[in-house]
C-alpha positions in Angstrom: 158.9 108.8 92.1 158.9 107.1 88.5 155.6 105.3 88.1 155.9 101.3 87.2 156.4 100.2 83.6 152.8 100.2 81.9 154.0 96.9 80.5 153.9 95.2 83.9 149.9 95.0 83.6 149.9 92.2 82.0 152.8 90.4 83.5 151.9 86.6 84.5 150.8 85.2 87.3 153.6 83.8 89.2 154.5 87.9 90.0 150.5 88.2 91.2 150.2 85.0 93.2 152.1 84.5 96.3 154.5 87.5 95.9 157.0 86.1 94.0 158.4 85.5 90.2 158.8 82.1 88.7 162.3 80.6 89.5 163.9 78.6 87.5 164.1 74.8 88.6 167.0 73.1 90.2 168.9 70.9 87.5 168.3 67.4 87.9 171.0 65.3 89.7 173.2 63.0 87.8 171.6 59.4 88.0 173.3 57.1 90.6 173.3 53.3 90.0 170.2 51.6 92.4 171.1 48.4 93.8 168.9 45.4 92.3 165.8 45.3 94.0 165.1 41.6 95.5 162.6 39.3 94.0 159.3 40.1 95.0 159.9 43.4 96.7 157.4 46.2 96.2 157.6 48.6 93.2 158.7 52.1 94.2 155.7 54.0 93.8 154.7 56.6 91.0 155.3 60.1 91.4 151.6 61.8 90.9 151.9 64.8 88.9 151.0 68.3 90.4 147.9 69.2 89.7 146.5 72.1 87.0 146.7 75.3 89.0 143.1 77.2 88.9 144.4 80.3 88.3 145.1 81.6 84.6 145.4 84.8 82.1 142.7 84.1 80.0 141.5 87.1 77.3 139.3 89.7 78.6 137.2 89.8 75.4 136.2 86.2 76.1 134.9 86.9 79.6 130.6 87.4 79.9 128.9 89.5 83.0 127.4 87.6 85.7 124.1 86.8 84.8 123.0 86.8 88.3 124.8 90.3 89.4 122.9 91.9 91.9 124.6 95.5 92.0 123.0 97.8 89.3 124.9 100.8 89.9 128.4 101.1 88.5 130.0 104.4 89.8 132.1 105.8 87.1 134.5 108.0 89.0 135.0 105.0 91.0 135.6 103.0 88.1 137.9 105.5 86.6 140.1 105.4 90.0 140.2 101.7 90.2 141.9 101.4 86.9 144.4 104.0 87.7 145.2 102.2 90.6 145.6 99.6 87.8 147.2 101.1 85.7 149.9 102.0 88.4 150.1 98.8 91.0 148.8 96.2 88.9 146.2 93.7 89.8 146.0 92.9 93.6 143.5 90.3 93.1 142.8 88.1 90.1 139.1 88.0 89.0 137.0 84.7 89.7 135.2 82.9 86.8 133.6 79.5 85.5 133.9 78.3 82.1 130.8 79.2 79.9 130.1 78.1 76.6 133.1 79.3 74.6 134.1 81.3 77.2 134.2 82.5 80.8 131.1 83.8 83.1 132.1 86.2 85.6 131.4 84.9 89.2 133.4 87.9 91.1 135.4 91.0 90.2 133.1 92.8 87.9 134.9 96.4 88.4 138.0 94.9 88.3 137.5 93.5 84.6 135.5 96.4 83.5 138.9 98.3 84.4 140.7 96.1 82.4 138.6 96.6 79.5 139.2 100.6 80.2 142.4 100.5 80.1 142.3 98.4 76.9 144.4 95.1 78.3 144.1 91.8 76.6 144.1 89.8 79.3 143.5 89.1 82.7 144.4 86.9 85.9 142.0 85.1 87.1 140.6 81.8 89.1 138.5 79.5 87.5 136.0 77.5 89.7 133.6 75.1 88.7 130.1 76.2 89.9 126.2 75.2 89.3 123.9 78.3 88.3 122.7 78.8 91.7 126.4 78.2 93.4 127.5 81.5 91.0 124.1 83.2 92.0 125.4 82.8 95.5 129.0 83.2 95.0 128.6 86.6 93.0 125.9 88.2 95.6 128.3 86.9 98.4 131.3 88.6 96.9 129.3 91.5 96.7 127.8 91.6 100.4 131.4 91.0 101.5 133.1 94.1 99.7 129.9 96.5 101.2 129.2 97.6 97.5 125.3 96.8 97.1 122.7 99.0 98.4 119.9 97.7 100.0 117.7 97.4 96.9 120.4 95.6 95.1 120.9 93.5 98.2 117.3 92.7 98.4 117.1 92.3 94.4 119.9 89.6 94.8 118.2 87.7 97.3 115.0 87.6 95.8 116.7 85.8 92.9 118.2 82.9 94.6 114.9 82.3 95.4 112.6 83.4 92.5 114.9 81.4 90.2 116.7 78.5 91.9 113.7 77.8 94.7 115.4 78.5 97.5 113.5 79.3 100.9 114.7 82.3 103.0 116.1 79.3 105.1 118.3 78.1 102.7 119.4 82.3 101.4 120.4 83.0 104.6 122.7 79.9 105.2 124.4 80.5 101.7 125.3 83.9 102.1 125.8 83.4 106.1 123.1 86.0 107.3 120.6 85.7 110.2 116.9 84.5 108.3 115.3 87.7 109.8 117.7 89.9 108.1 117.1 88.4 104.7 113.7 88.7 105.3 113.8 92.5 106.4 115.8 93.1 103.3 113.6 91.6 100.7 110.4 93.4 102.2 111.8 96.8 101.1 110.8 95.7 97.1 107.4 96.3 98.4 108.1 99.7 98.4 106.9 102.0 95.0 109.8 102.3 92.9 110.1 106.2 93.7 110.9 105.4 97.4 113.2 102.5 96.2 114.5 105.2 94.0 115.2 107.4 97.4 117.1 104.1 98.8 119.3 103.5 95.9 120.6 107.2 96.1 121.0 107.0 99.8 118.7 109.7 100.2 117.0 107.7 102.9 118.2 104.6 105.2 116.8 100.8 105.1 115.6 101.9 108.8 113.4 104.7 106.9 112.0 101.9 104.9 111.5 99.8 107.4 109.4 102.5 109.2 107.5 103.3 105.9 106.7 99.2 105.7 104.5 100.1 108.6 101.8 101.5 106.5 99.6 99.0 104.6 98.8 102.1 101.9 100.9 103.6 99.2 99.0 106.4 99.1 100.0 107.2 102.7 103.8 106.1 101.9 105.1 108.0 98.8 103.7 111.7 99.9 106.0 110.6 103.6 108.8 109.2 101.6 109.0 112.5 100.2 108.7 114.3 103.3 111.6 112.9 105.0 113.8 113.2 102.0 112.9 117.0 101.8 113.2 117.8 105.2 116.0 115.5 106.3 113.4 113.6 108.9 115.4 110.9 111.2 114.1 107.5 111.8 112.6 108.2 115.1 111.1 111.5 113.3 109.3 109.3 110.9 108.5 106.8 113.6 106.8 109.7 115.2 104.8 110.7 111.7 103.4 107.3 111.2 101.8 106.9 114.5 100.1 110.3 114.0 98.8 109.1 110.7 98.0 105.5 111.9 95.9 107.3 114.7 94.6 109.6 112.5 93.3 106.7 110.1 91.8 105.0 113.3 89.7 107.9 114.0 88.6 108.3 110.7 87.7 104.9 110.3 85.8 105.4 113.5 84.1 108.4 112.3 83.1 106.3 108.9 81.6 103.6 111.5 79.8 106.1 113.6 78.3 107.5 110.4 77.3 104.3 108.8 75.8 103.4 111.9 73.8 106.6 112.0 72.5 106.0 108.5 71.6 102.8 109.3 69.2 104.1 112.7 67.9 106.6 110.5 67.1 104.3 108.1 65.4 102.3 110.6 63.3 105.3 112.5 62.0 106.2 109.2 60.6 102.6 108.4 58.7 103.0 111.7 57.3 106.3 110.7 56.2 105.3 107.8 54.4 102.3 108.9 52.7 104.4 112.1 51.4 106.7 109.5 50.3 104.1 107.2 48.3 102.3 110.4 47.1 105.3 112.2 46.5 107.7 109.2 48.0 110.7 111.0 51.0 112.4 110.9 54.2 110.5 113.3 57.5 112.0 114.6 59.7 109.3 116.1 63.0 110.4 118.0 65.4 107.9 118.6 68.3 107.6 120.9 70.2 104.5 122.1 68.7 105.1 125.4 65.7 107.1 125.3 63.3 108.1 122.4 60.0 110.1 121.5 57.1 109.1 119.2 54.9 111.9 118.5 51.3 111.2 117.2 49.5 114.2 115.8 45.3 114.4 116.5 42.8 116.8 115.2 40.1 117.0 117.9 38.0 114.7 120.2 37.1 112.2 117.5 40.4 111.8 115.8 41.6 111.3 119.5 39.1 108.6 119.8 39.7 107.4 116.0 43.8 107.0 116.4 43.0 105.4 120.0 41.1 102.9 118.5 43.7 101.9 115.9 45.7 101.8 118.7 43.7 99.3 120.6 43.2 101.8 123.7 39.8 102.8 123.4 
């Protein structure tokens, strides 16, 4: 089967939109004399010119990538496949841009634009829209989300950019992208993870579900080794949850042990202080053995005379 002519890649938008080529207009009908209008009759309506089409062929070189493009990774193999598809079949869907200075800024379709550059095609069909910075950023993010091209970290960075750069709340972001607020909040939380764990998510080695479980650990020193273990052993989300519960239980036990040790140390210091005071008061050797419910104080004396002296100090004799 012969391949389509390469020259068709630059064909006009008429062949790309609505699936039809441009049709020559019908010849204008011959002028017909009209009867004169009576005085005071309303004037004939004036024809309104058709609005300018938002679709145009624009130079590829005059287009800049989207400033708020959330996607960080472009699969080179997938890009080559897209370029070959465009070479064979042409562009099915125009890109979306907005005017920017002397040129244009991409809103949607960066992979298509990159494929055209790779093919060396000079112009590309584009839909030109008017959009603010915030609107442009939201449209770029939404386009990527609808095409499911973003990994969870890129999605989180996109939401964070809308909140940071345009002072939007999570509710406002949720409304713009059409996702529940809880979903937006949970995705943004992934940015609290360390870079190593984020890297595992980007590469697809662990899922957003794994990441949510890891965020249940407060200490990065516990999260990072567990993320590595998840990758190395291929732990499921359920298995990871069990590991997190085990770590939390160990942390609670360790904390309790520290409290007991601190309490014991405090009691020891208090007992030693009491012994010291008794030794000073009685001028003899004294031992205090303290317990929560009972204790023993041992006072040494040397002979009857010394016993009488100690009893006198205690106010017994």
